[in-house]
N, C-alpha and C positions, 0 to 999 in steps of 0.2 A: 652699482658701479657707474661712474659717469662715463659718457661715450663721446664727449666732445671737450675740446680745450675750454669752452666756456662754462662746462659743468664740472667744476673741480672743487665744489663745496667752499670755494673761497680760500682755499689753503695757499695756492700759489701767490695771489696778490698779497694776502696777509703776511706772508714771509718777509715781504720787504719793509714791514712797519714795526717789526719787533724791536723792543728797546732794552728789555731786561732779561737776565738769565731765567727768571721764573716764566716769563712769557714765552721764551724760546722753548723751554722744556715742555710747557703745556701745549704748544703749538705742535710740536713733533710727536708728542704722545698721541694727539688726537689725529694725526696725519699718518702715522706709522702703518696702519692696516691698509690704506689705499694708495700709499706714496709710489709703489712700483707701477701701479696701473695708471695713475694720473700723471706722474712725471716720466716714467720710463716708456709706457705705450702711448698714451693719449698725446702728450706733449712732445714725444720723440726725443727725448734727453740725448743729445749728441756727444757731450763732452766726456762721458766715461770711455766711449771708443776712441775719441780723439786722443785722449791722454795715453790710452794703452798703444795706440799706434806710435806716439812719440817714443815711448819706451822701446818698442820694437825697433825703431828707426835709429835709436841710439846703439843698436846692437848689444844691448844689455845682456849678460849671461842669464839664462833661464832660472838659474839658482840665486840670483841676486837677492838680497834681502830688502823688501819693499815696505814702507809704511804708508797706508792709505789713511791720511789724517783727516778726520771728518768723513769717515766712510759712509755715514747715513745707513741705508738700508742695503748697502753692498753691491750697488750697480757697477761701481768701478772695479771691485774685486772680481766680479763676474767677467768684465771685459778683459781684464789682465789675464785671468785664468784661461780664458778661451784662446789667448795667444801663447799659452804654455807656462806662464809665470805662476808659480805655486807656492813660494816662500813670502807670503804677505801677511802682515799684521795690520790691524785696523783699530782706530779709536774714534769715539764720537761722544758728544755731550748728552745725547739721549739714550737712555737705557732701552727704550722701546725700539728705536731704530737699530740699535746694537743686536737685539733680538732677532730682527729681520736679517741682518747680516750673517748672524750665527746659523740661520736656516739655510743659507746659500752654500755653506761648506767650503768657502773660498779662503778662509783666513786660518793661519796657525794660532794666532793670539788676538783676542779682542778685548779692549778695556775702555773704561769711560775717562774722558779727558775734556777739560776746558781749555781749548787752544789759546785763549786769551790769557791764561794763567801758566800752566805747565803741563809737561807730559809726564805722569807719575811713574816711577819705577823703570824709567827709560834711561840708561847711561848714555854719555856723550858718545857720538860717532857709532851709533849702533846700526845705522841703516845705509844701503848703497843708494837708494832712491826713496825720496818722500813725494808723495802726490797729495795735492790738496785741490779737490774737484768740487766746484760750486760752493765753496766754504767761505771765501772772502766776499762779504757782502754787507749791505745795509743792516745794522743791528745784530750781526753774527759774529764773525771773526775779524779782527782788525789788523792792519799792516804790521803792528809791532809783534804779532805772532811769528813773523818770519824769523826773528831770532832764536825762538825755542825750536822751530822747525830745522834751523841750520845747526842747532846745537846738536841734535841727534843724528845729523847726517855726517858721514865721513868725508874727509877731504877728497876731492875728485868726484864726489857723488853729486846726484842731480836732484834738485827741486823742481817739480813741474806743477804749476798753478793754472787751474782752468776757472774761469769767471765770466760773468756777463758783461756786456759792454757798457751798461749804465755805471756799474761800480767802478770799473776801469776808468771811464771818463772823468770820474770824481777827482782822480789824480793821487789820492793818497797812497795807494799801493804802488803806483809808478814811482812816486817820489821816494818811498822807502827802498825799492829795489835799485833805483838810480844811486841813491846814497851808499847802499852796501857795495855796489859795483865800484863807486868812486872811492871808497875806503879800502878796496882790495879784498873783501870778504867773499866776493862772488864775481863770476863773469855771466853777464846776461847772453844767452846763446841764441835765442830765437823768440820771436813773437808771431804766433799764427792767428789770424782772424778767420772766423768761420761760424758755423751753426752752433748755437747753444741749446735753445729749445725752440725748434722750428714750429711746433704746434702752437706756440705764442708768439711766433715772429720775432724771436729774440736770438740776436747773435752774440757772440763772446770771443774771448781770447784764450789761447794757450801759451803760457809763458814758460820757458825753460831756462834755468840757471845752473851753473856749476859751482860748487863750493871750492874755494881756494884753501 
């Protein structure tokens, strides 16, 4: 196991250069076994707890139905469960990462999904809250996925997105959210800047919106 941010088998840096679905699947297949240690412990991944805190601060009912979209190994599910939220579904593109999520016992339902395409077997307005933690990024999930995430969110429900500052600064996601706001589909409630992966000296944003 690596014991410093510089000894992570190259997974962290390589994640920013993925271009194709196959590259993404292979990358997370090889990373799944050590992801929690490298990202959660060594890198001090802060966003799962930050997002869980936002849900708490919304005074969301503990029984609210949450989708952790792009749940990865389940670190966000753990953070939400520790605050009392236990009606959580999760989806991810990587079967190996979903296996890690399953081991954590935080999810009611887990399913495979490519967020750039659709959420299979998920009816409209199924969820009170949708979280997307560390998923919008270079070569991963693109801003157009917001449409699908909002499709499965009930009116008055909250979409909470956490991402690193580099991808936010690119501007594509900000432009998409601004357009959705201008079109009346959402209201942007809050943008909080803070730690993303302090072990790599990376900061990030947590963006909260409500669906109209």
